[in-house]
VOBA-403061 format. One line per 10 residues: number of its first residue (from 1); their letters; for each residue x, z, y of N, C-alpha, C. Coordinates in steps of 0.001 Angstrom, whole numbers. Each point is the difference from the previous one (the first is absolute). Layout:
N
NUM = A = X,Z,Y,X,Z,Y,X,Z,Y  ...;
This chain:
482
1 = MGLKILHLHL = 40051,-107068,11049,1274,32,710,581,1398,-43  1297,88,-225,665,1292,-55,751,306,1280  745,1080,-20,763,445,1155,1182,-923,278  322,-140,1276,1227,-657,430,858,1044,698  1215,185,-481,875,1045,529,1322,-612,436  411,330,1218,1263,-472,549,1008,1149,15  1131,-189,-675,1083,985,7,1123,-494,901  436,852,908,1105,-309,902,1251,741,-453  1002,-762,-384,1301,555,-405,1047,-887,661  524,434,1124,718,-907,887,1502,-45,-211;
11 = HGLIRSSDLE = 593,1018,-563,1454,30,-122,433,57,-1454  1271,-191,-211,495,-68,-1364,-233,-1381,-581  552,-239,-1161,-133,-1284,-676,-999,153,-1135  -1117,-705,113,-1049,125,-1007,-416,-1380,-468  -198,-115,-1318,-445,-1242,-609,-813,352,-1229  -533,-1011,-685,-967,247,-1071,620,601,-1252  1309,-163,-186,665,539,-1190,1476,201,303  705,672,-926,1444,223,126,376,606,1353  -644,1097,353,301,669,1259,1462,436,46  623,-161,1149,1405,370,163,106,1466,433;
21 = LGRDPDTGGQ = -525,873,-828,-39,1416,344,1401,556,158  207,756,1073,1306,579,257,970,-930,688  -444,-1204,343,896,-967,647,483,531,1341  -886,691,711,327,566,1301,-963,1161,260  154,717,1125,-860,1160,252,-1490,-322,109  -360,-1273,244,-1400,-358,210,-691,-563,-1235  734,-175,-1082,-582,-606,-1201,47,1022,-1131  -974,907,32,-25,1093,-964,-1368,211,-609  -342,1265,-226,-1228,344,-703,-1265,-470,678  -7,-28,1334,-1182,-472,715,-324,-1440,-368;
31 = TQYVLELVKS = 1024,-829,-85,-179,-1409,-352,-653,-140,-1370  483,764,-962,-557,-60,-1345,-1434,505,-28  -266,1101,702,-1349,566,22,-1007,-1005,562  349,-621,1123,-936,-928,646,-303,-1181,-915  1030,-562,-629,-222,-1142,-882,-859,392,-1192  255,1145,-611,-793,437,-1152,-1446,284,400  -201,563,1196,-1364,267,466,-760,-1299,215  654,-977,614,-631,-1297,232,-397,-650,-1325  894,18,-976,-300,-578,-1310,-1171,722,-669  20,1319,52,-1043,787,-663,-1355,-212,655;
41 = LANTSEVEQV = -37,-99,1326,-1257,-256,702,-558,-1372,-359  879,-986,-94,-444,-1358,-315,-600,-87,-1394  365,912,-869,-496,-16,-1377,-1277,795,-198  -638,431,1090,-1283,707,-110,-1140,-928,401  -1151,204,-596,-1148,-861,275,-559,209,1395  291,1157,624,-560,296,1320,756,-689,1137  1170,-564,-286,846,-592,1035,58,-1506,-181  -305,-721,1081,34,-1460,-33,1378,-546,365  619,559,1049,1256,-550,485,858,1115,587  1301,-33,-318,956,921,602,1124,-816,615;
51 = DLVTRLIKDK = 214,192,1303,1116,-633,691,1085,1040,262  1234,-378,-246,1152,830,328,783,-737,1074  -67,507,1221,673,-633,1132,1356,647,215  1013,-851,93,1355,475,255,704,-988,921  1276,184,191,766,-798,954,645,-1208,-684  -91,-1161,632,671,-1202,-484,1444,26,482  928,-219,-919,1423,126,300,728,-1268,-430  775,-556,909,865,-1143,-309,1432,436,272  690,334,-1075,1320,612,132,810,-338,-1249  1168,-560,160,832,-370,-1135,420,1206,-833;
61 = RVNDQYSKER = -73,1191,589,414,1211,-708,-1041,475,-1009  -1236,-533,83,-1060,425,-904,-580,-1211,-718  -794,253,-1026,-568,-1053,-828,-967,-886,791  -23,-1288,-329,-896,-944,670,-1467,345,-185  -312,775,-1028,-1391,356,-270,-637,737,1178  794,722,761,-524,758,1125,-321,-875,1207  264,-1309,-107,-330,-929,1084,-1276,-793,-288  -641,267,-1137,-1241,-695,-342,-1183,658,716  -798,-824,665,-1130,550,757,-1040,639,-907  -210,-579,-1174,-987,540,-932,607,95,-1391;
71 = EFIELGARIL = -350,1062,-687,481,191,-1364,-1126,588,-842  -285,-647,-1094,-1038,462,-923,528,1185,-803  -748,1086,-33,354,1154,-825,-726,-96,-1327  -1301,-50,77,-859,-255,-1155,-1390,-280,545  -946,-316,-865,-1324,-384,447,-577,1067,922  -320,-409,1240,-586,932,960,1008,758,835  1281,-312,-136,1025,706,773,1086,-973,442  396,102,1258,1016,-898,541,837,719,1056  1221,-484,163,863,461,1085,-46,-1045,1108  -265,442,1227,21,-865,1170,1140,466,903;
81 = RFEFGPQKYL = 914,-904,302,1145,357,836,-150,-644,1380  147,825,1018,-105,-458,1381,1352,202,692  397,-1006,756,1260,86,720,-206,743,1312  801,1016,242,10,674,1299,1402,541,260  446,-180,1242,1362,376,325,990,-1024,-525  1280,361,-79,1014,-923,-513,-279,-391,-1450  545,-1120,-409,-207,-455,-1367,770,841,-1012  1098,594,413,846,737,-935,-645,1315,-427  485,531,-1095,-491,1275,-520,463,1140,896  -933,875,356,294,1145,856,-449,1286,-678;
91 = RKELLWPFLE = 751,1071,217,-463,1299,-473,-1200,439,841  -806,875,-547,-1294,332,591,98,554,1418  1086,715,308,125,612,1322,160,-1035,1113  316,-1240,-373,193,-1057,999,-1225,-886,179  -1078,303,-694,-1190,-864,41,-955,324,1148  117,1184,570,-986,445,994,-241,-992,1142  1016,-635,599,-260,-907,1142,-810,-1243,-357  -140,-293,-1290,-616,-1269,-414,-1384,180,-630  -494,1213,-39,-1273,260,-683,-1192,-601,737  55,-80,1327,-1115,-594,753,-189,-1469,-369;
101 = ELISKLSKFY = 1092,-691,-262,-66,-1397,-428,-765,-114,-1316  237,911,-915,-711,-8,-1281,-1473,319,198  -301,953,852,-1400,377,243,-793,-1208,488  593,-764,897,-672,-1193,527,-272,-1010,-1111  980,-227,-873,-159,-979,-1086,-1036,471,-1021  38,1278,-336,-952,518,-986,-1420,10,545  -157,307,1269,-1334,24,600,-641,-1381,-66  778,-1044,283,-528,-1368,-52,-336,-409,-1438  871,381,-939,-212,-391,-1394,-1205,713,-599  -132,1288,243,-1032,786,-681,-1328,84,746;
111 = EKPENKPDWI = -66,-579,1204,-1294,-29,668,-906,-1090,-589  595,-920,-756,-796,-1027,-670,-837,657,-1097  -1284,-302,-54,-897,683,-956,476,-81,-1447  591,-1123,-398,418,-149,-1396,1226,865,-327  725,435,1026,1196,818,-217,-219,1484,267  -1005,323,759,-172,1366,514,-153,1018,-1132  840,1043,-6,-79,1022,-1055,-1047,1058,318  -343,792,-991,-893,1137,197,770,1244,430  1248,109,-479,847,1142,322,1429,-468,235  704,720,847,1438,-180,177,689,1272,-482;
121 = HAHYADAGYV = 1033,-162,-805,797,1146,-447,1419,-201,505  448,875,903,1330,-91,597,950,974,-688  1164,-511,-367,1004,797,-695,1218,200,901  274,1240,355,1122,415,842,-374,-173,1481  832,571,876,-319,77,1428,-85,-1367,662  908,-927,-349,-32,-1312,650,-1299,-739,-326  -420,62,-1255,-1280,-612,-375,-1161,766,624  158,1318,155,-1032,787,671,-214,-467,1421  1081,-279,711,-91,-508,1373,-790,-1302,44  311,-915,-913,-700,-1290,-62,-1440,207,-463;
131 = GVRLCRNLKI = -192,840,-1012,-1329,224,-554,-977,568,1004  449,914,838,-866,588,1025,-553,-1081,915  849,-872,472,-427,-1041,945,-794,-1095,-684  343,-300,-1219,-728,-1036,-724,-1409,469,-356  -135,1246,-427,-1344,477,-369,-900,109,1229  590,280,1169,-786,13,1235,-453,-1409,368  924,-961,-140,-333,-1390,331,-1081,-546,-924  84,333,-1280,-919,-547,-998,-1216,884,-239  61,1236,528,-1090,976,-164,-265,298,-1484  1074,308,-695,-110,409,-1401,829,1265,-200;
141 = PLVFTAHSLG = -290,785,-1027,654,1305,-167,1422,-103,-559  732,1101,206,1413,67,-343,270,1132,-979  833,-300,-1009,595,1015,-876,1477,86,366  545,1205,23,1405,161,348,715,839,-1037  1167,-484,-426,919,774,-844,1363,-41,667  532,1160,353,1281,49,709,1179,-204,-949  -144,441,-1253,1072,-37,-1015,1106,1008,308  515,-1,1192,836,1104,490,-300,132,1482  144,1210,521,-442,278,1363,1185,269,919  -123,-520,1219,1078,117,962,332,1428,392;
151 = REKKRRLLDA = -1015,829,171,270,1384,395,781,740,-1088  -354,-232,-1248,702,644,-1104,1423,-532,-111  159,-1306,171,1344,-593,-55,871,567,1113  -555,104,1193,740,544,1134,434,1435,-278  -903,788,-542,315,1402,-298,1159,96,-987  -59,-799,-1047,1040,40,-1023,1346,-495,539  -21,-1039,842,1240,-522,551,634,986,974  -826,710,763,524,1045,876,633,1121,-821  -673,356,-1108,554,1031,-891,1334,-440,-594  142,-1328,-203,1222,-534,-599,1141,-138,1014;
161 = GLTQSQIEKS = -289,302,1271,1059,9,998,10,-1152,979  -933,-950,-122,-53,-1103,954,-609,479,1311  410,-604,1101,-536,363,1304,-1256,-811,300  -759,455,995,-1207,-703,414,321,-1444,390  1071,-199,745,347,-1349,455,430,-894,-1164  714,562,-972,394,-775,-1177,-1224,-456,-792  -951,905,-168,-1221,-323,-744,-794,-1072,732  -88,126,1307,-757,-973,790,649,-1371,-75  1305,-36,113,714,-1278,-21,-111,-691,-1346  103,754,-1089,11,-593,-1339,-1397,-314,-525;
171 = YCISKRILAE = -984,821,374,-1303,-90,-670,-1180,-282,936  237,-144,1319,-1110,-218,947,-1124,995,-284  372,1264,-159,-921,981,-547,-1189,266,909  174,-95,1323,-1109,261,924,-1096,-1061,-140  410,-1271,-108,-975,-1076,-193,-722,178,-1326  747,382,-1006,-599,179,-1322,-1043,1117,6  330,1130,589,-931,1138,27,-1241,-346,815  188,-695,1133,-1150,-406,822,-914,-951,-778  590,-939,-727,-794,-929,-808,-758,737,-1097  628,1008,-594,-667,808,-1029,-1170,770,591;
181 = EEALKQASMI = 181,558,1190,-1099,717,665,-1187,-939,230  278,-1210,481,-1063,-971,258,-726,-385,-1287  766,-250,-1042,-602,-407,-1267,-855,1114,-589  474,1224,77,-772,1134,-521,-1294,196,779  41,-273,1275,-1205,137,830,-1011,-1099,-308  486,-1217,-191,-889,-1148,-204,-530,-93,-1429  768,445,-960,-342,-225,-1408,-1302,671,-392  -773,-680,-816,-1198,581,-602,344,788,-1254  1122,-359,-624,446,692,-1202,1527,7,-32  563,1124,-437,1440,156,-126,304,292,-1466;
191 = VTSTKQESVY = 786,-850,-622,343,174,-1406,1350,700,-91  23,1145,-656,1247,726,-231,225,133,-1505  1244,257,-372,342,108,-1415,-133,1416,-534  151,996,890,-30,1393,-436,-741,862,1020  -467,1155,-454,-619,958,917,1031,563,956  1229,208,-492,1056,530,858,250,-924,1188  0,-1288,-265,208,-991,1061,-1096,120,1049  -1233,167,-455,-1131,102,908,19,1302,794  214,1113,-700,-120,1318,616,1170,307,921  1229,-359,-408,1174,438,737,664,-1078,850;
201 = QYSAYKSFES = -183,-1278,-346,697,-1045,748,-927,-721,975  -1142,-511,-484,-928,-671,902,-566,965,1040  -133,1252,-374,-588,986,922,877,278,1210  1249,-482,-12,876,154,1165,-396,-952,1129  -948,-892,-260,-454,-975,991,-1317,452,610  -88,-65,1321,-1205,459,693,-1208,-889,-301  241,-1269,-380,-1102,-926,-280,-525,104,-1428  657,771,-835,-388,71,-1409,-1254,833,-183  -955,-561,-746,-1226,708,-371,-24,110,-1519  2,1222,-502,116,206,-1449,-1170,-614,-770;
211 = LKARVIFPGV = -1159,-117,631,-1156,-571,-693,185,-1482,-316  903,-650,705,272,-1411,-274,940,-190,-1190  719,1034,-365,1059,-126,-998,-556,-57,-1414  553,-894,-796,-354,-117,-1406,1289,29,-816  120,981,-870,1174,114,-862,-246,-825,-1256  758,-1081,-151,-148,-892,-1149,1383,-221,-603  233,584,-1168,1318,-106,-619,312,-1445,-375  1219,-480,294,407,-1337,-453,54,-82,-1518  35,-1224,-492,1,-202,-1443,1331,-499,-517  105,-49,-1329,1194,-480,-687,-400,-1137,-942;
221 = DYKKFHHVHS = 820,-1016,-74,-227,-1124,-910,535,377,-1379  -926,385,-912,411,472,-1328,615,-1101,-860  -302,-1264,330,585,-1093,-783,1514,-68,216  430,376,1190,1436,-7,308,643,1352,-296  -664,1063,447,603,1327,-62,-605,787,-1158  660,-99,-1148,-456,693,-1206,1224,646,-647  -212,812,-1017,1098,794,-557,583,-563,-1298  -447,-1184,-412,507,-598,-1237,1150,-938,348  1223,385,-341,1151,-815,359,520,-763,-1215  677,-1098,273,561,-840,-1067,1524,59,47;
231 = TTETSDIDNM = 625,-285,-1118,1466,1,-49,570,-1114,863  -755,-1099,157,490,-1122,813,116,396,1457  -1047,616,549,48,378,1405,1003,1129,228  128,907,-969,998,1061,122,1393,-594,66  245,-1001,-798,1303,-673,1,260,-687,1337  -1034,-620,570,146,-669,1299,396,987,1088  -635,1163,8,325,995,1026,1361,619,-266  359,153,-1267,1356,452,-328,1044,-925,628  -246,-1292,-94,940,-974,561,102,128,1519  -1090,438,627,-3,197,1447,795,1243,395;
241 = MNPFLIDSFK = -112,1064,-805,589,1295,356,1411,215,-551  318,-596,-1131,1276,269,-676,1254,-224,856  20,-1018,866,1217,-185,807,335,1192,895  -989,846,274,221,1130,896,330,1297,-744  -428,112,-1260,-47,1298,-662,1003,124,-1142  596,1175,-110,890,298,-1122,-808,198,-1272  -1113,730,119,-877,269,-1147,-1436,-243,427  -529,-1172,-326,-1342,-381,465,-1114,697,-771  340,790,-1029,-1037,670,-784,-336,1394,531  720,467,1003,-358,1279,607,-1359,-108,698;
251 = PPLLAISRAV = -814,1065,-21,-1298,-44,689,181,-334,1481  -689,-1018,484,189,-403,1395,-943,716,965  501,250,1195,-838,350,1140,-214,-1304,749  -1229,-498,-12,-304,-1332,526,-730,92,1338  504,-723,990,-689,-144,1281,-230,-1481,263  -1238,-358,354,-337,-1375,364,-674,44,1364  629,-611,987,-574,17,1347,696,-1037,856  -466,-135,1223,717,-795,982,1151,824,566  996,-683,518,1145,687,591,-293,291,1471  -853,994,224,-357,415,1359,198,1508,116;
261 = RRKNVPSLVE = 181,474,1232,317,1410,216,-1085,915,-547  -1259,-401,176,-1108,858,-408,33,318,-1492  540,-906,-788,48,210,-1451,1073,1011,-414  961,292,902,880,1159,-183,869,-88,-1258  377,-1211,-388,778,-171,-1231,1384,647,76  701,-51,1152,1306,674,50,-62,1484,-368  -1093,673,305,-122,1409,-377,-58,170,-1517  -616,-954,-689,-24,43,-1460,1420,-151,-557  771,-920,570,1375,-195,-458,827,1252,280  -218,604,1150,719,1226,359,-348,1136,-957;
271 = AFGRSEKLKK = -1289,169,-316,-409,1052,-945,611,-227,-1372  26,-1246,-435,618,-348,-1277,1497,322,22  661,-354,1086,1431,230,101,367,1478,15  -886,846,502,271,1439,77,-244,726,-1321  -646,-665,-950,-383,659,-1248,933,-388,-1148  771,955,-480,852,-260,-1155,-839,-288,-1244  -1146,653,-91,-888,-194,-1148,-530,-1423,-50  -468,-508,1151,-541,-1358,45,1094,-1035,-243  1160,205,598,1097,-964,-168,467,-68,-1451  -77,1121,-706,439,34,-1388,-1021,-631,-943;
281 = NNNLILVLGC = -1288,243,245,-1041,-344,-974,-847,-1215,349  76,-485,1229,-928,-1036,450,712,-1117,736  -704,-1126,110,385,-1079,897,-990,-62,1162  428,-587,1094,-870,-214,1157,-183,-1505,183  -1261,-454,10,-318,-1429,100,-741,-236,1307  545,-851,852,-584,-294,1315,-403,-1463,59  -1298,-254,-39,-531,-1365,106,-597,-119,1395  745,-613,915,-336,29,1430,-242,-1394,551  -692,-820,-762,-259,-1364,431,1152,-922,-358  -90,-1232,470,1033,-997,-287,867,-217,1230;
291 = RDNLSKMDSQ = 1279,-194,-230,913,-229,1123,1056,-1028,-416  425,-807,956,1089,-946,-216,1259,465,706  -153,293,1274,1154,353,825,-410,1113,953  681,1128,-63,-344,1123,870,58,-378,1473  909,-868,365,155,-367,1408,-1212,-728,556  -817,-586,-902,-1179,-737,447,-1265,850,-2  112,1259,-418,-1156,890,4,-257,521,1416  -1216,523,231,-249,609,1300,742,1328,90  84,519,1199,856,1165,256,-422,1215,-805  -1306,183,-202,-482,1158,-742,423,-79,-1470;
301 = QKDVFQQIFE = -154,-1157,-610,405,-165,-1393,1501,179,-162  768,-595,897,1461,151,-63,400,1466,107  -665,720,880,313,1412,192,-291,805,-1264  -1142,-282,-647,-364,719,-1225,1012,-271,-1105  357,-1271,-212,966,-324,-1048,1381,579,317  391,-19,1266,1283,566,377,63,1485,-331  -1092,726,291,-51,1422,-345,118,201,-1513  -728,-817,-765,30,118,-1464,1416,-223,-531  651,-1054,470,1347,-317,-492,1000,1091,380  -161,573,1189,907,1075,423,-167,1242,-866;
311 = IIDKYNLYGK = -1243,318,-375,-245,1178,-845,531,-241,-1413  -200,-1198,-519,542,-341,-1326,1518,182,0  639,-444,1062,1446,135,106,406,1471,176  -774,728,792,286,1413,274,43,829,-1276  -953,-248,-907,-90,785,-1236,569,-744,-1217  605,-1169,243,576,-805,-1083,-1032,-235,-1104  -1124,-579,370,-1121,-200,-924,57,-1343,-724  1103,-693,101,122,-1299,-661,-131,172,-1514  -805,-864,-600,-293,106,-1423,-1222,842,-298  -534,659,1034,-1180,864,-160,-1197,-481,817;
321 = VAYPKKHTPD = 231,-932,915,-1055,-501,883,-85,-1515,-107  -1214,-516,-209,-232,-1450,-40,-835,-398,1211  389,-1091,642,-750,-510,1152,-9,-1526,-55  -762,-566,-957,-18,-1460,-200,-426,-742,1263  582,-1186,187,-266,-791,1201,-1309,-767,-79  -419,-350,-1215,-1174,-860,-131,-885,441,-1167  -1274,-257,157,-958,147,-1092,-1211,-853,353  -770,-349,-1000,-1237,-738,239,-1168,978,-24  -1129,-358,624,-1169,881,-50,-421,344,-1427  151,-964,-907,-400,228,-1393,879,1034,-697;
331 = QIPSIYRWAA = 1174,255,540,905,953,-635,-300,1454,372  -768,220,1049,-272,1379,430,-702,815,-1093  -1091,-488,-619,-594,772,-1102,982,252,-1138  844,-997,-274,999,163,-1065,1009,1081,349  352,112,1275,951,1034,435,-608,1382,-195  -1282,157,342,-676,1281,-254,57,350,-1489  -362,-979,-850,-43,258,-1446,1399,255,-556  988,-718,527,1390,227,-400,402,1446,293  -350,476,1194,336,1381,369,-752,997,-870  -1266,-295,-311,-786,899,-854,561,37,-1419;
341 = SRRGIFVNPA = 502,-1129,-492,542,-35,-1363,1251,853,-119  624,325,1132,1198,847,10,-312,1412,507  -1278,335,18,-463,1325,433,464,314,1428  -210,-1001,863,396,152,1388,-1089,601,867  274,37,1290,-922,529,997,-65,-989,1156  -1206,-226,520,-142,-806,1209,60,930,1201  767,-396,1024,209,860,1162,-457,-712,1265  -852,668,761,-411,-486,1319,434,1037,1028  1113,-264,713,519,986,946,-437,-222,1447  -1078,-767,223,-389,-404,1353,-258,1198,904;
351 = LTEPFGLTLL = 358,-147,1266,-285,1045,976,-1498,164,187  -715,-1108,19,-1452,27,62,-539,-1107,-893  -1024,281,-784,-547,-970,-941,-1517,15,94  -590,-976,737,-1456,-25,145,-731,-3,-1345  512,-735,-964,-591,57,-1340,1088,51,-1074  608,-1126,-301,1033,-29,-1028,-428,-773,-1226  -276,-1296,171,-475,-822,-1108,1022,-77,-1124  1288,42,335,1028,-54,-1051,-97,1206,-936  -483,1118,491,-175,1177,-853,-1037,-266,-1085  -1064,-715,370,-1035,-345,-981,518,-1036,-988;
361 = EAASCGLPMV = 748,-983,492,568,-1010,-889,916,656,-1028  853,910,482,913,693,-905,-767,830,-1017  -1022,737,467,-784,854,-897,-703,-836,-1063  -526,-1161,393,-693,-862,-943,949,-528,-1075  1300,-66,325,1019,-435,-964,590,1178,-772  -556,1191,192,457,1169,-751,1198,701,590  286,-254,1284,1174,571,649,-411,1136,935  371,1262,-297,-317,1135,877,700,-122,1349  -340,932,929,505,-156,1361,554,1299,570  896,-170,965,332,1014,995,-222,-688,1338;
371 = ATNDGGPQEI = -842,576,854,-378,-696,1225,-43,946,1191  64,-596,1169,-142,743,1235,-1313,784,10  21,1168,585,-1220,803,75,-834,-366,1211  281,-1145,608,-734,-464,1172,-994,-1091,-384  -1252,163,389,-978,-1081,-103,-557,-250,-1380  -105,-1300,-357,-665,-441,-1210,472,613,-1292  1306,229,-198,451,580,-1259,-664,1324,-354  -418,756,1000,-687,1262,-275,-1282,-239,-792  -785,-990,431,-1270,-269,-676,195,-752,-1309  1025,-836,-56,306,-682,-1258,385,1019,-1061;
381 = NLKCENGLLA = 875,922,347,438,995,-979,-1122,966,-362  -914,247,926,-1141,866,-287,-865,-606,-1094  -159,-1318,19,-821,-674,-1002,786,-327,-1269  1289,-338,161,777,-462,-1146,765,1112,-709  406,1026,730,803,1093,-577,1162,-560,-818  769,-864,647,1048,-719,-727,1378,154,631  244,1125,677,1319,191,567,43,1107,1024  1006,-67,868,236,1046,991,2,-590,1407  -402,835,964,115,-335,1408,1145,817,588  681,-567,991,1160,681,572,60,-204,1505;
391 = DVTDLNKFKL = 575,965,671,310,-131,1423,1280,-821,106  -150,-1295,280,1164,-898,-20,865,168,1240  -472,763,985,831,261,1177,973,1152,-233  -199,742,-1090,907,1081,-390,770,-478,-1236  1244,-391,175,753,-634,-1088,176,911,-1202  132,1299,224,157,918,-1132,-1282,78,-823  -1143,115,674,-1279,40,-713,-249,-1321,-720  352,-1088,640,-159,-1323,-607,860,-108,-1257  1237,421,80,908,-42,-1139,-525,846,-1165  -480,1206,310,-516,885,-1048,-1228,-604,-689;
401 = ALEKAISSKS = -863,-673,771,-1183,-647,-585,412,-1111,-961  993,-782,386,487,-1071,-871,599,570,-1282  779,1069,124,611,621,-1178,-1067,574,-936  -1022,608,580,-1073,578,-802,-783,-1080,-733  -220,-1132,659,-833,-1065,-570,614,-601,-1258  1320,27,-116,641,-644,-1157,483,1018,-1037  -413,1230,155,562,1059,-846,-742,227,-1315  -1253,-475,-120,-794,300,-1192,-616,-1273,-578  340,-309,-1247,-564,-1175,-662,-1496,157,-240  -440,1186,-384,-1421,220,-267,-812,-129,1278;
411 = QWRLWSRNGI = 530,508,1115,-694,-134,1280,-73,-1460,412  1090,-749,-210,5,-1417,339,-1088,-738,-778  -135,281,-1295,-1007,-688,-816,-1408,316,486  -246,1258,396,-1317,375,514,-292,-723,1293  968,-9,919,-189,-710,1263,-258,-1484,-234  724,-602,-924,-160,-1423,-281,-1413,-303,-488  -478,793,-953,-1365,-209,-516,-1033,245,1089  185,1043,788,-942,305,1076,-129,-1157,977  1135,-572,390,-20,-1080,973,-721,-1235,-503  276,-393,-1222,-654,-1178,-580,-1511,182,-31;
421 = EAVSRHFSWS = -451,1148,-462,-1428,259,-141,-687,105,1361  621,705,945,-641,236,1296,-107,-1268,832  1013,-857,-45,-65,-1237,770,-1130,-882,-511  -149,-99,-1323,-1078,-827,-562,-1371,560,361  -85,1298,209,-1293,635,296,-348,-32,1485  990,160,865,-287,199,1420,355,-1171,905  910,-878,-430,561,-964,945,-114,-1430,-527  -1198,-548,14,-217,-1382,-437,-448,-842,1196  300,-1296,-51,-422,-887,1078,-1513,-206,-3  -625,-11,-1165,-1454,-168,-41,-687,1159,719;
431 = SHVRNYLFNI = 495,1221,-224,-554,1165,687,227,-103,1503  1198,-414,385,331,-89,1415,-917,-984,729  -173,-1192,-555,-757,-1023,708,-1500,317,28  -533,632,-1057,-1409,382,15,-262,1105,1021  908,926,67,-125,1057,999,96,-576,1405  897,-934,172,190,-695,1277,-1295,-694,430  -590,-783,-910,-1216,-733,330,-1185,933,228  -85,1051,-785,-1092,944,174,48,626,1386  1175,376,442,127,640,1306,-239,-976,1141  371,-1260,-178,-323,-1007,1006,-1511,-147,132;
441 = CQQDQKLSLL = -674,-51,-1137,-1447,-164,30,-716,1205,591  635,1148,6,-606,1201,565,-47,-8,1524  862,-750,617,87,51,1455,-1252,-586,653  -475,650,1040,-1222,-411,677,103,-1415,547  1175,-340,585,160,-1334,555,-113,-1049,-1082  593,271,-1161,-21,-976,-1067,-1378,-127,-613  -750,1083,-38,-1342,-47,-581,-874,-1014,725  123,-42,1333,-809,-957,751,445,-1423,-262  1317,-205,-136,494,-1334,-306,-390,-429,-1414  62,945,-938,-387,-307,-1373,-1471,-350,-89;
451 = SSSGIKLSCL = -791,732,756,-1447,-235,-13,-329,-1396,515  696,-420,1081,-279,-1303,588,460,-1144,-898  967,266,-871,497,-1066,-877,-563,89,-1411  -951,925,-195,-654,88,-1288,696,855,-1018  1079,698,405,714,883,-915,-327,1428,377  -379,801,-941,-381,1371,260,939,952,-714  -10,1229,472,837,1023,-610,-277,121,-1486  -1221,-300,-395,-351,129,-1414,782,-962,-885  613,-1033,618,803,-926,-804,1131,735,-690  413,1119,566,985,839,-656,-649,1240,-588;
461 = KGRSSLIKPH = -839,632,800,-507,1301,-383,-940,-73,-1192  -644,-1131,-166,-951,-117,-1084,620,-198,-1364  1307,-210,-45,649,-250,-1279,585,1292,-533  -753,692,-800,453,1301,-491,1261,-116,-837  231,-1185,-558,1202,-167,-812,1254,-146,861  -236,-314,1292,1135,-202,877,320,1225,832  -1017,718,432,208,1091,932,-493,1298,-591  840,994,68,-399,1314,-472,787,1055,751  -598,1158,260,719,1035,723,1128,568,-845  1110,334,675,1163,562,-691,-294,1397,-516;
471 = SSKTSGSEWM = -856,732,674,-399,1330,-442,-1395,282,504  -558,1127,-383,-1352,332,422,-71,334,1475  1133,338,598,58,300,1428,850,-1069,659  -632,-1116,348,733,-1144,500,-555,-453,1329  873,-88,994,-407,-558,1275,86,-1511,-89  -530,-684,1025,21,-1455,-15,1395,-567,-83  975,690,598,1356,-534,18,753,243,-1275  -597,747,-936,729,358,-1214,-609,-616,-1257  -907,-952,184,-571,-639,-1183,1066,-795,-721  -1,127,-1315,919,-770,-833,-773,-1131,-656;
481 = IS = 484,-1216,153,-702,-1167,-499,874,-670,-1041  -511,-125,-1224,837,-497,-1094,-415,-1391,-420;
């Protein structure tokens, strides 16, 4: 018998395929990471069953698939949806009053011996709140990944000019921070994406213990994100961008993100508008999820798009900026390759970026970057050496970084090659999941459970072909497993 792992991902729209990334502020990189982790775990011999628990939604505004109680992902992995709170889709900040209802349902379901997991992994603060109480009820250990932290978000929003009361009203920030404190205290292991996240962000919490933290870099799907582009896909993306652009062959500055304040996209448009060099030589491409009608978006998305449109009008950027309304998930890799074929740059202007999976996707497609100097991009660029970091809160410095990034063809080619090679070497899903399992098996609580079920640490450690130290000076948290 292998491990049984329960993943809690309570908000956003998640399903086994065709993720609606960018649909709203809650359906972004975290959703993709959790699904890929679940799939990768299910494909290892050490794992018997992986459950992904999320919210059951019955709402005409969303796909019927989100109302199915059970959904098969692949052998050994399934999505289980539980109804709690109203049937309609709610943004994550509105879920707090209904979490106790979910805890009660999960406790009854997972107390049955045939369902009971060996570990619970909670993703984000709301799942952390549920995970803490569920692991106490079931007496099993907890893994916690915050993905983004409330204290850091609060700090950045205050810096951006929002008041304490505005932040509290929009984001329920006090409840979120309290839930994060509880989860950090209860967790046996904390999975972070970068050392910076662990050292500078998690350490702001009094409950955080650095010995619990494990830095495990996320992976990239090389089958999707590769640097070999075809004329057919290039033509498809041309058809998407041409209605907006006077000259679609200019090197593009490409941004792909959700339309949320934290992603800071209006500042990118402002920097572009202030630069005569960029306006003359480049196009700006904004892929900000899918939209039908601005009036039906939530207030944050409407505000972001309104700012973007006002800046475009202010600098008369028509014909130089593309902002397509729709794209499919399958088109995202093609968009990266399309931009790389035109010697473009990928831009991440986020105010805070816990990791930055899109940076790895872009690098794997041969597209260099200019990114915020906050958080994950620092460590990505340290390993990939494929672009520049910038202080995105200083518009002049941001503008100069963008101008510098597109100024040298030879530098662009070096960055492109560096990114492709480094991503294949450092950021694979096989490495991520082996490191994940190795660290789970290291925990004292899990060792006793493994022993009682006949699984020992040697099931991983004894396979020299699977586990090897990254360097001669390697701590337990830094083992690289290939």
